[in-house]
NUGU-441853 format. One record per residue (C-alpha): residue in one letter; x, y, z. Coordinates in nm, 2 decimals. Layout:
N
+------+--------+--------+--------+
: resn :      u :      v :      w :
+------+--------+--------+--------+
:    A :      X :      Y :      Z :
...
+------+--------+--------+--------+
This chain:
291
+------+--------+--------+--------+
: resn :      u :      v :      w :
+------+--------+--------+--------+
:    X :  -6.55 :   6.94 :  -4.76 :
:    X :  -6.28 :   6.71 :  -4.90 :
:    X :  -5.93 :   6.74 :  -4.79 :
:    X :  -5.72 :   6.82 :  -5.09 :
:    X :  -5.35 :   6.73 :  -5.14 :
:    X :  -5.26 :   7.10 :  -5.13 :
:    X :  -5.45 :   7.16 :  -4.80 :
:    X :  -5.26 :   6.86 :  -4.66 :
:    X :  -4.93 :   7.01 :  -4.77 :
:    X :  -5.01 :   7.33 :  -4.61 :
:    X :  -5.09 :   7.14 :  -4.29 :
:    X :  -4.71 :   7.04 :  -4.30 :
:    X :  -4.66 :   6.78 :  -4.01 :
:    X :  -4.71 :   6.43 :  -4.09 :
:    X :  -4.91 :   6.37 :  -3.79 :
:    X :  -5.13 :   6.66 :  -3.83 :
:    X :  -5.21 :   6.55 :  -4.21 :
:    X :  -5.27 :   6.17 :  -4.08 :
:    X :  -5.51 :   6.32 :  -3.78 :
:    X :  -5.68 :   6.55 :  -4.03 :
:    X :  -5.75 :   6.25 :  -4.28 :
:    X :  -5.87 :   6.04 :  -3.99 :
:    X :  -6.11 :   6.31 :  -3.89 :
:    X :  -6.25 :   6.36 :  -4.23 :
:    X :  -6.38 :   6.00 :  -4.24 :
:    X :  -6.46 :   5.94 :  -3.89 :
:    X :  -6.83 :   5.87 :  -3.86 :
:    X :  -6.82 :   5.72 :  -3.52 :
:    X :  -6.71 :   5.42 :  -3.33 :
:    X :  -6.83 :   5.08 :  -3.49 :
:    X :  -7.01 :   4.78 :  -3.29 :
:    X :  -6.84 :   4.43 :  -3.35 :
:    X :  -7.07 :   4.15 :  -3.47 :
:    X :  -6.88 :   3.94 :  -3.25 :
:    X :  -6.94 :   3.87 :  -2.88 :
:    X :  -6.73 :   3.81 :  -2.61 :
:    X :  -6.61 :   3.94 :  -2.24 :
:    X :  -6.59 :   4.32 :  -2.24 :
:    X :  -6.64 :   4.59 :  -2.01 :
:    X :  -6.95 :   4.72 :  -2.23 :
:    X :  -7.27 :   4.54 :  -2.19 :
:    X :  -7.47 :   4.46 :  -2.50 :
:    X :  -7.77 :   4.25 :  -2.42 :
:    X :  -7.94 :   3.94 :  -2.25 :
:    X :  -8.03 :   3.63 :  -2.41 :
:    X :  -8.20 :   3.31 :  -2.25 :
:    X :  -7.97 :   3.07 :  -2.11 :
:    X :  -7.90 :   2.78 :  -2.36 :
:    X :  -7.67 :   2.46 :  -2.30 :
:    X :  -7.29 :   2.56 :  -2.34 :
:    X :  -7.34 :   2.92 :  -2.22 :
:    X :  -7.10 :   2.97 :  -1.97 :
:    X :  -7.24 :   3.01 :  -1.60 :
:    X :  -7.05 :   3.30 :  -1.50 :
:    X :  -7.22 :   3.52 :  -1.74 :
:    X :  -7.55 :   3.44 :  -1.59 :
:    X :  -7.72 :   3.75 :  -1.48 :
:    X :  -7.85 :   3.64 :  -1.13 :
:    X :  -8.04 :   3.96 :  -1.07 :
:    X :  -8.25 :   3.90 :  -1.38 :
:    X :  -8.28 :   3.54 :  -1.25 :
:    X :  -8.42 :   3.67 :  -0.93 :
:    X :  -8.66 :   3.90 :  -1.09 :
:    X :  -8.81 :   3.69 :  -1.37 :
:    X :  -8.75 :   3.34 :  -1.23 :
:    X :  -8.57 :   3.24 :  -1.54 :
:    X :  -8.20 :   3.23 :  -1.65 :
:    X :  -8.04 :   3.49 :  -1.86 :
:    X :  -7.70 :   3.56 :  -1.96 :
:    X :  -7.51 :   3.87 :  -2.05 :
:    X :  -7.36 :   3.93 :  -2.39 :
:    X :  -7.09 :   4.17 :  -2.42 :
:    X :  -6.93 :   4.36 :  -2.72 :
:    X :  -6.57 :   4.30 :  -2.78 :
:    X :  -6.35 :   4.62 :  -2.72 :
:    X :  -6.08 :   4.52 :  -2.95 :
:    X :  -6.24 :   4.28 :  -3.22 :
:    X :  -6.03 :   4.36 :  -3.52 :
:    X :  -5.65 :   4.31 :  -3.57 :
:    X :  -5.51 :   4.52 :  -3.86 :
:    X :  -5.15 :   4.55 :  -4.02 :
:    X :  -5.07 :   4.81 :  -4.26 :
:    X :  -4.82 :   4.68 :  -4.53 :
:    X :  -4.64 :   4.96 :  -4.68 :
:    X :  -4.42 :   4.96 :  -5.00 :
:    X :  -4.12 :   5.20 :  -4.95 :
:    X :  -3.92 :   5.07 :  -5.25 :
:    X :  -3.76 :   5.32 :  -5.47 :
:    X :  -4.04 :   5.35 :  -5.74 :
:    X :  -4.27 :   5.47 :  -5.46 :
:    X :  -4.05 :   5.79 :  -5.43 :
:    X :  -4.22 :   5.92 :  -5.76 :
:    X :  -4.45 :   6.20 :  -5.74 :
:    X :  -4.55 :   6.45 :  -6.01 :
:    X :  -4.82 :   6.63 :  -5.85 :
:    X :  -4.72 :   6.77 :  -5.50 :
:    X :  -4.69 :   6.42 :  -5.33 :
:    X :  -4.50 :   6.10 :  -5.41 :
:    X :  -4.67 :   5.77 :  -5.40 :
:    X :  -4.49 :   5.68 :  -5.06 :
:    X :  -4.61 :   6.02 :  -4.91 :
:    X :  -4.98 :   5.92 :  -4.98 :
:    X :  -4.94 :   5.57 :  -4.86 :
:    X :  -4.78 :   5.70 :  -4.52 :
:    X :  -5.09 :   5.92 :  -4.49 :
:    X :  -5.34 :   5.66 :  -4.60 :
:    X :  -5.18 :   5.42 :  -4.38 :
:    X :  -5.14 :   5.66 :  -4.09 :
:    X :  -5.50 :   5.78 :  -4.09 :
:    X :  -5.65 :   5.42 :  -4.13 :
:    X :  -5.44 :   5.32 :  -3.80 :
:    X :  -5.56 :   5.65 :  -3.63 :
:    X :  -5.92 :   5.54 :  -3.70 :
:    X :  -5.85 :   5.18 :  -3.57 :
:    X :  -5.70 :   5.27 :  -3.27 :
:    X :  -5.97 :   5.53 :  -3.20 :
:    X :  -6.23 :   5.25 :  -3.21 :
:    X :  -6.00 :   5.04 :  -2.98 :
:    X :  -5.88 :   4.80 :  -3.26 :
:    X :  -5.53 :   4.70 :  -3.28 :
:    X :  -5.32 :   4.85 :  -3.56 :
:    X :  -4.98 :   4.77 :  -3.68 :
:    X :  -4.70 :   4.82 :  -3.95 :
:    X :  -4.50 :   4.61 :  -4.17 :
:    X :  -4.30 :   4.84 :  -4.43 :
:    X :  -4.07 :   4.75 :  -4.71 :
:    X :  -3.75 :   4.96 :  -4.76 :
:    X :  -3.61 :   4.72 :  -5.03 :
:    X :  -3.51 :   4.43 :  -4.84 :
:    X :  -3.52 :   4.57 :  -4.51 :
:    X :  -3.84 :   4.51 :  -4.32 :
:    X :  -3.96 :   4.78 :  -4.06 :
:    X :  -4.20 :   4.61 :  -3.83 :
:    X :  -4.44 :   4.77 :  -3.53 :
:    X :  -4.65 :   4.47 :  -3.36 :
:    X :  -5.02 :   4.58 :  -3.38 :
:    X :  -5.14 :   4.72 :  -3.05 :
:    X :  -5.48 :   4.87 :  -2.94 :
:    X :  -5.35 :   5.13 :  -2.68 :
:    X :  -5.44 :   5.49 :  -2.72 :
:    X :  -5.06 :   5.60 :  -2.73 :
:    X :  -4.96 :   5.32 :  -3.00 :
:    X :  -5.09 :   5.53 :  -3.26 :
:    X :  -4.80 :   5.77 :  -3.24 :
:    X :  -4.55 :   5.48 :  -3.24 :
:    X :  -4.69 :   5.38 :  -3.60 :
:    X :  -4.69 :   5.73 :  -3.71 :
:    X :  -4.33 :   5.78 :  -3.61 :
:    X :  -4.24 :   5.47 :  -3.79 :
:    X :  -4.41 :   5.56 :  -4.09 :
:    X :  -4.28 :   5.91 :  -4.09 :
:    X :  -3.92 :   5.77 :  -4.07 :
:    X :  -3.98 :   5.55 :  -4.40 :
:    X :  -3.75 :   5.64 :  -4.72 :
:    X :  -3.79 :   5.50 :  -5.06 :
:    X :  -3.49 :   5.27 :  -5.15 :
:    X :  -3.42 :   4.95 :  -5.32 :
:    X :  -3.65 :   4.69 :  -5.50 :
:    X :  -3.99 :   4.57 :  -5.38 :
:    X :  -4.02 :   4.21 :  -5.25 :
:    X :  -4.37 :   4.11 :  -5.16 :
:    X :  -4.28 :   3.77 :  -5.13 :
:    X :  -4.04 :   3.86 :  -4.83 :
:    X :  -4.32 :   4.08 :  -4.67 :
:    X :  -4.58 :   3.79 :  -4.72 :
:    X :  -4.37 :   3.53 :  -4.57 :
:    X :  -4.31 :   3.75 :  -4.27 :
:    X :  -4.67 :   3.84 :  -4.21 :
:    X :  -4.79 :   3.46 :  -4.24 :
:    X :  -4.53 :   3.41 :  -3.96 :
:    X :  -4.64 :   3.69 :  -3.77 :
:    X :  -4.98 :   3.68 :  -3.77 :
:    X :  -5.16 :   3.44 :  -3.53 :
:    X :  -5.52 :   3.49 :  -3.60 :
:    X :  -5.74 :   3.65 :  -3.87 :
:    X :  -5.62 :   3.99 :  -3.94 :
:    X :  -5.69 :   4.29 :  -4.18 :
:    X :  -5.38 :   4.33 :  -4.39 :
:    X :  -5.41 :   4.66 :  -4.59 :
:    X :  -5.16 :   4.69 :  -4.87 :
:    X :  -5.02 :   5.02 :  -5.00 :
:    X :  -4.80 :   4.96 :  -5.30 :
:    X :  -4.75 :   5.05 :  -5.68 :
:    X :  -4.72 :   4.65 :  -5.69 :
:    X :  -4.41 :   4.70 :  -5.93 :
:    X :  -4.24 :   4.39 :  -5.83 :
:    X :  -4.00 :   4.20 :  -6.07 :
:    X :  -4.10 :   3.87 :  -5.92 :
:    X :  -4.41 :   3.77 :  -6.12 :
:    X :  -4.54 :   3.54 :  -5.88 :
:    X :  -4.53 :   3.77 :  -5.59 :
:    X :  -4.89 :   3.91 :  -5.60 :
:    X :  -5.02 :   3.55 :  -5.61 :
:    X :  -4.80 :   3.46 :  -5.33 :
:    X :  -4.94 :   3.79 :  -5.13 :
:    X :  -5.28 :   3.69 :  -5.19 :
:    X :  -5.24 :   3.35 :  -5.02 :
:    X :  -5.27 :   3.53 :  -4.71 :
:    X :  -5.66 :   3.53 :  -4.82 :
:    X :  -5.66 :   3.15 :  -4.79 :
:    X :  -5.51 :   3.18 :  -4.44 :
:    X :  -5.83 :   3.35 :  -4.34 :
:    X :  -5.68 :   3.70 :  -4.33 :
:    X :  -5.89 :   4.00 :  -4.47 :
:    X :  -5.68 :   4.17 :  -4.76 :
:    X :  -5.72 :   4.49 :  -4.91 :
:    X :  -5.51 :   4.64 :  -5.18 :
:    X :  -5.45 :   5.00 :  -5.25 :
:    X :  -5.28 :   5.03 :  -5.58 :
:    X :  -5.09 :   5.36 :  -5.57 :
:    X :  -5.01 :   5.52 :  -5.91 :
:    X :  -4.91 :   5.87 :  -6.02 :
:    X :  -5.09 :   6.04 :  -6.30 :
:    X :  -4.77 :   6.07 :  -6.51 :
:    X :  -4.78 :   5.65 :  -6.48 :
:    X :  -5.12 :   5.67 :  -6.59 :
:    X :  -5.13 :   5.92 :  -6.85 :
:    X :  -4.76 :   5.94 :  -6.99 :
:    X :  -4.80 :   6.31 :  -7.08 :
:    X :  -4.43 :   6.32 :  -7.19 :
:    X :  -4.36 :   6.48 :  -7.54 :
:    X :  -4.02 :   6.56 :  -7.60 :
:    X :  -3.73 :   6.29 :  -7.62 :
:    X :  -3.67 :   6.17 :  -7.25 :
:    X :  -3.44 :   5.99 :  -7.06 :
:    X :  -3.63 :   5.78 :  -6.82 :
:    X :  -3.45 :   5.63 :  -6.52 :
:    X :  -3.51 :   5.38 :  -6.29 :
:    X :  -3.57 :   5.46 :  -5.91 :
:    X :  -3.48 :   5.12 :  -5.78 :
:    X :  -3.15 :   5.01 :  -5.98 :
:    X :  -2.90 :   5.18 :  -6.24 :
:    X :  -3.11 :   5.10 :  -6.57 :
:    X :  -3.23 :   5.38 :  -6.80 :
:    X :  -3.41 :   5.41 :  -7.12 :
:    X :  -3.38 :   5.69 :  -7.37 :
:    X :  -3.68 :   5.72 :  -7.60 :
:    X :  -3.94 :   5.95 :  -7.79 :
:    X :  -4.24 :   5.93 :  -7.58 :
:    X :  -4.45 :   5.99 :  -7.89 :
:    X :  -4.34 :   5.65 :  -8.03 :
:    X :  -4.37 :   5.44 :  -7.73 :
:    X :  -4.70 :   5.61 :  -7.57 :
:    X :  -4.95 :   5.38 :  -7.72 :
:    X :  -4.75 :   5.06 :  -7.63 :
:    X :  -4.67 :   5.18 :  -7.27 :
:    X :  -5.02 :   5.26 :  -7.20 :
:    X :  -5.15 :   4.93 :  -7.34 :
:    X :  -4.90 :   4.75 :  -7.12 :
:    X :  -4.98 :   4.94 :  -6.77 :
:    X :  -5.35 :   4.87 :  -6.87 :
:    X :  -5.29 :   4.52 :  -6.89 :
:    X :  -5.08 :   4.52 :  -6.55 :
:    X :  -5.37 :   4.70 :  -6.38 :
:    X :  -5.61 :   4.46 :  -6.52 :
:    X :  -5.43 :   4.15 :  -6.43 :
:    X :  -5.36 :   4.29 :  -6.05 :
:    X :  -5.75 :   4.36 :  -6.02 :
:    X :  -5.86 :   4.03 :  -6.15 :
:    X :  -5.58 :   3.84 :  -5.93 :
:    X :  -5.71 :   4.05 :  -5.64 :
:    X :  -6.09 :   3.99 :  -5.71 :
:    X :  -6.09 :   3.65 :  -5.78 :
:    X :  -5.89 :   3.61 :  -5.45 :
:    X :  -6.18 :   3.78 :  -5.28 :
:    X :  -5.99 :   4.09 :  -5.19 :
:    X :  -6.07 :   4.46 :  -5.18 :
:    X :  -5.88 :   4.67 :  -5.47 :
:    X :  -5.89 :   5.02 :  -5.57 :
:    X :  -5.66 :   5.21 :  -5.81 :
:    X :  -5.53 :   5.53 :  -5.60 :
:    X :  -5.40 :   5.83 :  -5.77 :
:    X :  -5.15 :   6.05 :  -5.60 :
:    X :  -5.36 :   6.35 :  -5.68 :
:    X :  -5.66 :   6.22 :  -5.50 :
:    X :  -5.76 :   6.37 :  -5.16 :
:    X :  -5.69 :   6.11 :  -4.92 :
:    X :  -6.00 :   6.12 :  -4.70 :
:    X :  -6.19 :   6.03 :  -5.05 :
:    X :  -5.99 :   5.72 :  -5.07 :
:    X :  -6.04 :   5.61 :  -4.73 :
:    X :  -6.41 :   5.69 :  -4.76 :
:    X :  -6.46 :   5.48 :  -5.08 :
:    X :  -6.30 :   5.19 :  -4.91 :
:    X :  -6.49 :   5.23 :  -4.59 :
:    X :  -6.83 :   5.24 :  -4.77 :
:    X :  -6.76 :   4.97 :  -5.00 :
:    X :  -6.71 :   4.75 :  -4.69 :
:    X :  -7.00 :   4.88 :  -4.53 :
:    X :  -7.23 :   4.82 :  -4.83 :
:    X :  -7.12 :   4.45 :  -4.83 :
+------+--------+--------+--------+
């Protein structure tokens, strides 16, 4: 049975919610296609030039009079960073949880899954121009450090994807998974393209485009004062007069964001804040497994 936002709210504690979502999608530990030194033995293969002699199984040599090499599975084969947008607009929520609350739950549950399967997970969060960073680790206790950092995030300031991208480009020394949780409302029109350059650096990039149903449907009827959550701007308007143009502009924005992500070879999905978090992660994991 899928966990609903209402169920998660009743659970109360953020760590409990993240763990509940993690357990909702957990289907078992994965096996890495990459081979290396580890405590977990995978298989033998016959010796070939270039294989390391220290991996030769001398017991197998004595038994079969042929040289066999042990192959092992990496225990930590993936390095992942959750990039979480904690700008002011992420504080909006009309159906029980804000965009930031959903981002925290998704990032926390995915981190829990990764650490559970002995992969390394870390965090880079944007609170306006302030970066909150937790380096990736695979230790079992590390997930609580990540969850504490996520729980402490407060929506504030304007989004700067360019700042986060530059920091990740500096701090990620090798190929990593970068999971981005954001509404992508960045005033810098070139910021998304800059973020997607991480793909050309051989990082695996996945975009979770978080939007509230109010933003997607614009259900307002009466004259309304719309106030920015990131600065002092506001707009007084009759929603009936601007609904069509607003929805057209939003649709174009979503289409552009998706087109850029797909063209760069990145995962992309729109996520509504009234969706069950485990359904979102199951959709993400199923799509990757299918590939």
